[in-house]
Structure formats: structure tokens, C-alpha cells
C-alpha positions as a Python dict, from the first residue, in 0.01 Angstrom:
ca = {
    (1, 'M'): (0, 0, 0),
    (2, 'A'): (-296, -102, 213),
    (3, 'T'): (-565, -368, 204),
    (4, 'L'): (-909, -206, 182),
    (5, 'F'): (-1240, -324, 326),
    (6, 'V'): (-1590, -192, 254),
    (7, 'S'): (-1936, -313, 347),
    (8, 'D'): (-2300, -208, 344),
    (9, 'L'): (-2282, 14, 39),
    (10, 'H'): (-2651, -57, -37),
    (11, 'L'): (-2605, 74, -391),
    (12, 'D'): (-2934, 180, -538),
    (13, 'D'): (-3065, 409, -813),
    (14, 'A'): (-3232, 616, -541),
    (15, 'R'): (-2887, 730, -418),
    (16, 'P'): (-2700, 823, -737),
    (17, 'H'): (-2434, 1020, -548),
    (18, 'I'): (-2330, 707, -358),
    (19, 'V'): (-2313, 506, -682),
    (20, 'A'): (-2091, 778, -828),
    (21, 'D'): (-1876, 778, -512),
    (22, 'F'): (-1822, 404, -546),
    (23, 'E'): (-1732, 432, -913),
    (24, 'R'): (-1473, 700, -829),
    (25, 'F'): (-1341, 483, -545),
    (26, 'C'): (-1298, 185, -780),
    (27, 'A'): (-1126, 402, -1041),
    (28, 'G'): (-903, 575, -787),
    (29, 'E'): (-798, 461, -442),
    (30, 'A'): (-898, 96, -494),
    (31, 'R'): (-661, 60, -789),
    (32, 'K'): (-366, 144, -562),
    (33, 'A'): (-452, -117, -298),
    (34, 'D'): (-300, -456, -224),
    (35, 'A'): (-653, -599, -230),
    (36, 'L'): (-1016, -493, -188),
    (37, 'Y'): (-1263, -689, 25),
    (38, 'V'): (-1638, -628, -1),
    (39, 'L'): (-1806, -774, 308),
    (40, 'G'): (-2163, -789, 187),
    (41, 'D'): (-2459, -565, 102),
    (42, 'L'): (-2296, -423, -208),
    (43, 'F'): (-2650, -362, -336),
    (44, 'E'): (-2965, -249, -161),
    (45, 'A'): (-3132, -549, -323),
    (46, 'Y'): (-3011, -826, -553),
    (47, 'V'): (-3247, -1074, -716),
    (48, 'G'): (-3017, -1287, -930),
    (49, 'D'): (-2729, -1281, -1173),
    (50, 'D'): (-2973, -1259, -1464),
    (51, 'D'): (-3098, -917, -1351),
    (52, 'D'): (-3031, -682, -1643),
    (53, 'A'): (-3070, -361, -1442),
    (54, 'P'): (-2832, -87, -1568),
    (55, 'L'): (-2702, -33, -1214),
    (56, 'N'): (-2575, -391, -1194),
    (57, 'A'): (-2385, -342, -1522),
    (58, 'R'): (-2233, -14, -1399),
    (59, 'I'): (-2104, -172, -1079),
    (60, 'A'): (-1968, -475, -1264),
    (61, 'D'): (-1777, -239, -1495),
    (62, 'A'): (-1641, -43, -1199),
    (63, 'L'): (-1517, -352, -1018),
    (64, 'R'): (-1379, -503, -1340),
    (65, 'G'): (-1173, -187, -1385),
    (66, 'T'): (-1018, -245, -1043),
    (67, 'T'): (-939, -610, -1104),
    (68, 'D'): (-806, -535, -1454),
    (69, 'A'): (-566, -294, -1285),
    (70, 'G'): (-421, -593, -1099),
    (71, 'V'): (-598, -553, -764),
    (72, 'P'): (-769, -867, -629),
    (73, 'V'): (-1131, -807, -530),
    (74, 'R'): (-1291, -1053, -289),
    (75, 'Y'): (-1656, -1059, -191),
    (76, 'L'): (-1873, -1233, 66),
    (77, 'A'): (-2249, -1215, 83),
    (78, 'G'): (-2456, -988, 302),
    (79, 'N'): (-2822, -1005, 397),
    (80, 'R'): (-2927, -800, 92),
    (81, 'D'): (-2717, -961, -183),
    (82, 'F'): (-2688, -1327, -82),
    (83, 'L'): (-2806, -1429, -431),
    (84, 'L'): (-2499, -1281, -599),
    (85, 'G'): (-2334, -1578, -768),
    (86, 'E'): (-2047, -1694, -982),
    (87, 'D'): (-2181, -1542, -1305),
    (88, 'Y'): (-2190, -1188, -1169),
    (89, 'A'): (-1865, -1235, -982),
    (90, 'S'): (-1702, -1339, -1308),
    (91, 'R'): (-1830, -1023, -1477),
    (92, 'C'): (-1669, -821, -1198),
    (93, 'G'): (-1351, -1028, -1195),
    (94, 'M'): (-1389, -1086, -824),
    (95, 'E'): (-1352, -1394, -606),
    (96, 'L'): (-1638, -1521, -390),
    (97, 'L'): (-1555, -1606, -29),
    (98, 'S'): (-1756, -1790, 233),
    (99, 'D'): (-1898, -1589, 522),
    (100, 'G'): (-1665, -1647, 813),
    (101, 'S'): (-1343, -1686, 616),
    (102, 'V'): (-1006, -1641, 785),
    (103, 'I'): (-746, -1441, 592),
    (104, 'D'): (-383, -1350, 656),
    (105, 'L'): (-400, -972, 696),
    (106, 'C'): (-50, -828, 715),
    (107, 'G'): (64, -1130, 914),
    (108, 'T'): (-240, -1140, 1146),
    (109, 'P'): (-503, -1415, 1101),
    (110, 'T'): (-831, -1226, 1070),
    (111, 'L'): (-1189, -1349, 1065),
    (112, 'I'): (-1406, -1167, 810),
    (113, 'L'): (-1782, -1193, 785),
    (114, 'H'): (-2084, -979, 705),
    (115, 'G'): (-2189, -980, 1069),
    (116, 'D'): (-2559, -1068, 1065),
    (117, 'V'): (-2498, -1413, 1215),
    (118, 'L'): (-2358, -1239, 1523),
    (119, 'C'): (-2693, -1072, 1599),
    (120, 'T'): (-2818, -1374, 1790),
    (121, 'D'): (-3073, -1179, 1996),
    (122, 'D'): (-3267, -1090, 1680),
    (123, 'T'): (-3438, -1427, 1651),
    (124, 'A'): (-3698, -1310, 1398),
    (125, 'Y'): (-3428, -1201, 1156),
    (126, 'L'): (-3224, -1519, 1203),
    (127, 'E'): (-3529, -1731, 1122),
    (128, 'F'): (-3577, -1532, 799),
    (129, 'R'): (-3207, -1575, 723),
    (130, 'R'): (-3229, -1952, 761),
    (131, 'Q'): (-3518, -1958, 515),
    (132, 'V'): (-3359, -1750, 239),
    (133, 'R'): (-3017, -1913, 268),
    (134, 'D'): (-3167, -2258, 207),
    (135, 'P'): (-3052, -2384, -137),
    (136, 'G'): (-3399, -2516, -215),
    (137, 'W'): (-3562, -2182, -139),
    (138, 'Q'): (-3305, -2001, -350),
    (139, 'A'): (-3349, -2234, -648),
    (140, 'A'): (-3726, -2189, -638),
    (141, 'F'): (-3694, -1812, -604),
    (142, 'L'): (-3448, -1780, -893),
    (143, 'A'): (-3684, -1981, -1113),
    (144, 'R'): (-3952, -1714, -1078),
    (145, 'P'): (-3986, -1435, -1339),
    (146, 'L'): (-3754, -1139, -1291),
    (147, 'A'): (-4042, -893, -1242),
    (148, 'E'): (-4184, -1112, -967),
    (149, 'R'): (-3848, -1130, -794),
    (150, 'R'): (-3808, -753, -808),
    (151, 'A'): (-4152, -708, -651),
    (152, 'F'): (-4060, -954, -374),
    (153, 'A'): (-3737, -761, -307),
    (154, 'A'): (-3932, -435, -274),
    (155, 'Q'): (-4169, -598, -24),
    (156, 'A'): (-3874, -742, 168),
    (157, 'R'): (-3714, -398, 192),
    (158, 'D'): (-4037, -255, 333),
    (159, 'A'): (-4059, -540, 584),
    (160, 'S'): (-3697, -486, 685),
    (161, 'R'): (-3759, -115, 748),
    (162, 'A'): (-4065, -197, 957),
    (163, 'H'): (-3869, -456, 1158),
    (164, 'T'): (-3583, -212, 1216),
    (165, 'S'): (-3813, 70, 1330),
    (166, 'S'): (-4003, -152, 1573),
    (167, 'T'): (-3713, -349, 1722),
    (168, 'N'): (-3489, -239, 2008),
    (169, 'M'): (-3153, -133, 1866),
    (170, 'A'): (-2969, -344, 2123),
    (171, 'I'): (-3139, -657, 1991),
    (172, 'M'): (-3016, -584, 1637),
    (173, 'D'): (-2655, -536, 1748),
    (174, 'V'): (-2406, -819, 1775),
    (175, 'S'): (-2394, -1039, 2083),
    (176, 'A'): (-2068, -1031, 2276),
    (177, 'A'): (-2097, -1406, 2334),
    (178, 'A'): (-2142, -1467, 1961),
    (179, 'V'): (-1839, -1253, 1878),
    (180, 'E'): (-1620, -1431, 2132),
    (181, 'G'): (-1743, -1773, 2026),
    (182, 'A'): (-1678, -1704, 1658),
    (183, 'M'): (-1328, -1578, 1729),
    (184, 'R'): (-1246, -1876, 1950),
    (185, 'N'): (-1375, -2120, 1690),
    (186, 'A'): (-1166, -1952, 1420),
    (187, 'G'): (-860, -1928, 1643),
    (188, 'V'): (-813, -1555, 1580),
    (189, 'A'): (-767, -1237, 1781),
    (190, 'R'): (-904, -1002, 1512),
    (191, 'M'): (-1246, -985, 1346),
    (192, 'I'): (-1378, -751, 1075),
    (193, 'H'): (-1748, -727, 993),
    (194, 'G'): (-2024, -492, 878),
    (195, 'H'): (-2404, -518, 892),
    (196, 'T'): (-2476, -312, 1206),
    (197, 'H'): (-2382, 27, 1052),
    (198, 'R'): (-2195, 116, 1373),
    (199, 'P'): (-1838, 184, 1257),
    (200, 'A'): (-1582, 148, 1533),
    (201, 'I'): (-1263, -28, 1635),
    (202, 'H'): (-1318, -225, 1957),
    (203, 'D'): (-1013, -341, 2154),
    (204, 'F'): (-1088, -590, 2429),
    (205, 'M'): (-952, -893, 2611),
    (206, 'L'): (-1039, -1244, 2492),
    (207, 'D'): (-936, -1528, 2722),
    (208, 'G'): (-673, -1305, 2881),
    (209, 'A'): (-517, -1186, 2555),
    (210, 'P'): (-567, -864, 2351),
    (211, 'A'): (-829, -891, 2075),
    (212, 'Q'): (-985, -654, 1825),
    (213, 'R'): (-1321, -626, 1648),
    (214, 'I'): (-1352, -377, 1363),
    (215, 'V'): (-1699, -275, 1246),
    (216, 'L'): (-1724, -122, 899),
    (217, 'G'): (-1947, 175, 826),
    (218, 'D'): (-2233, 193, 579),
    (219, 'W'): (-2250, 407, 263),
    (220, 'Y'): (-2599, 551, 297),
    (221, 'E'): (-2477, 911, 327),
    (222, 'Q'): (-2103, 889, 262),
    (223, 'G'): (-1834, 632, 191),
    (224, 'S'): (-1662, 437, 469),
    (225, 'V'): (-1337, 246, 416),
    (226, 'L'): (-1109, 42, 640),
    (227, 'R'): (-742, 65, 543),
    (228, 'V'): (-498, -187, 692),
    (229, 'D'): (-122, -213, 640),
    (230, 'R'): (162, -336, 860),
    (231, 'D'): (186, -2, 1037),
    (232, 'A'): (-173, 111, 1089),
    (233, 'V'): (-541, 29, 1102),
    (234, 'E'): (-754, 323, 989),
    (235, 'L'): (-1132, 343, 959),
    (236, 'R'): (-1258, 663, 796),
    (237, 'G'): (-1428, 813, 493),
    (238, 'L'): (-1320, 805, 131),
    (239, 'A'): (-976, 936, 36),
    (240, 'T'): (-990, 1283, -111),
}
């Protein structure tokens, strides 16, 4: 069996085929895995564990089916769903991890993170990230009425699209120096992240030794899954 990684699903009612793909994935391939890791941006937008949207309930049921089948599901926050907390995680049966955790992946220490903190050239985004990750800001936001929070999320999505369309793509990609620094600090030779929507397996040299950075794909048009076991590392679409 393999350990599975997904990221940047951006689940949303506007893309029902992707929601259905994820439900089939949870009911099928995921239930045969050693573990499933979700590295952020499970939802297109997430405004709090008290959100009673039907989509949130559907995804909780899908993930609960996987964990009830005996497969551990572990999640770390992305830039769209950083307000996902213990209450919703409990409904899903999944474990919350800190961004930048190190796991033992088939005998190889591996740094896992969403990836947005590696985009150090995108200073405007990082300033916004510092604001919304502040516990005081989050407490104040979660105290607002649900309808108000949903409206804010819609405005934030529009602002994000405008920022993306007007910013050089190179600025929004990860910085090589940030990648190397994070790997050195963690003491690892392998990193897995999402966020940039540029799926690839990058092999390179770090301080004279082989290293690897794996970038997960997004789910805007089709599913993308990383499968890792002791014999292979494979990044491709959903199993058929």
C-alpha cells in the first residue's frame, strides 16, 4: 500500500464534478492507503467550523468514511482554509498538523507544508497572510455573523484573482532560497508541498547531497494525487 498526498482541491459548489471526484476518491483508492495527507486548500473558501453549508457536510462524510475504514487522514491548513479547526476535523475523523511538520515517509524524513510561506518574493500576499493568521484577527472574524463572513470570503476570492492576474508568475512561485532554508532548518532531504499548482518532482543537490522537492497538483479540472511507497514515488491523476 502507498501513502497518498493531495492538495489544492478548492472544493466548491461551482465545480460539482470535482466534488464528486473527491467523494469517489475517498470511497475508493483512499480506503486502501496506508494514510492520506491533505496539504491545504481542501475548500475554495472556509469561514469557520460553524458553517452549515451542505458541501462542508458532504466532505466531512466522505473523509469520515475513509477514517472509519481504518485509514489515518492528516490535514494541514492552506491559504484558503486556515480557519478549519478541531470541531470540523473531529467530524471528519482527521488529525490536524502544523504547517511545516516533518514525517517519516517510508523511512525518509520528509518536510510537508502547504507551500505559501515559500513564496517569499510575493510580499503583498505574505503581508495578508500575517494578518489573517493572527489569533486576534481570527477570533474577531469568527465572532462575526456567518453571512458577513461568507461575503468577506467572496470578496477575498475576487481580490485573490485580481492579484494573481496582475502579478508576475515568477513572483508567485517558491523561492529557491526559501526552499533550501526550510529543508536545512528541518534537517531533511525531501519536501512535499502544494499551493503553486505546478505539479512536478524536482531532484537537485542541497549542500552537496541529493535532495527532492515534490509539488502537488491542483484539482480545478481533474484530480492530482501523489503516491509514495518504499519502491516508488508517483505523481499523477486519480486511479481509474
